[in-house]
Each structure stands twice: as C-alpha cells, then as structure tokens.
C-alpha positions, 0 to 999 in steps of 0.5 A: 499499499502506498502512503501519502503525508497529510496534516496530522500524519499519514494516510493510504493513497486513494486507489481510484479517483472520481473517474474510476481511474487508479493513479496506482495501477491500471489493475485497480482502474474501475472504468471499463471493467467487466464487473462495473459494466455488469448490470446485476452488480453481483461482482462489485457487491462481492468485492465490497463484501469479501475484498479482492486480491489480484496479481498480474504483470508483476503487480499485486493489488488488493481491496479490504472486505467491508462486509462486517462494516457495512449493512446490506442496504449500504453495500447495495447502495455502493454497488448501484452507485459504481455501476451508475457512475462508471458502467454502461448501465445502472444496476439495481441490486437490492439489500435482499440480493446482498443478503443472499450473497452473504449467505453464500460466503 
C-alpha cells in the first residue's frame, strides 16, 4: 500500500479517483472493467463484501473486505452507485440480493 503525508500524519493513497481510474496501477482501474459493466452488480457487491486480491504483470493489488462494516443496504447502494457512475448501465441490486450473497460466503 502506498502512503501519502497529510496534516496530522500518514494516510493510504486513494486507489481510485472520481473517474474510476487508479493513479496507482491499471489493475485497480474500475472504468471499463467487466464487473462495473455488469448490470446485476453481483461482482461489485461481492468484492465490497469479501474483498479481493489480484496479481498480474508483476503487480499485486488488494481491496479489503467491508462486509462486517456495512449493512446490506449500504453495500447495495455502493454497488448501484459504482455501476451507474462508471458502468454502461445502472444496476438495481437490492439489500435482499446482498443478503443472499452473504449467505453464500
């Protein structure tokens, strides 16, 4: 993880900017990604729930799991925002859908 100095200490460098592009590595760019363009938003919700690790081209990228920190409603809202903002078509994943994904973990 890369860190940047801010007033009061250090903080992790953001992985994605507002356009979905990663300033760190192309592997973390959301814009144009298959998961972001999937109108079911299942993969986005699963990544938010359980996190992800990816290795390619000598690089490693990871995202922590947020399933314990966020409710089903909040995860559905994030997934729907990401697909609407960065994907080709907005998703309509519901809290009930997210709850079902939690049960399959």
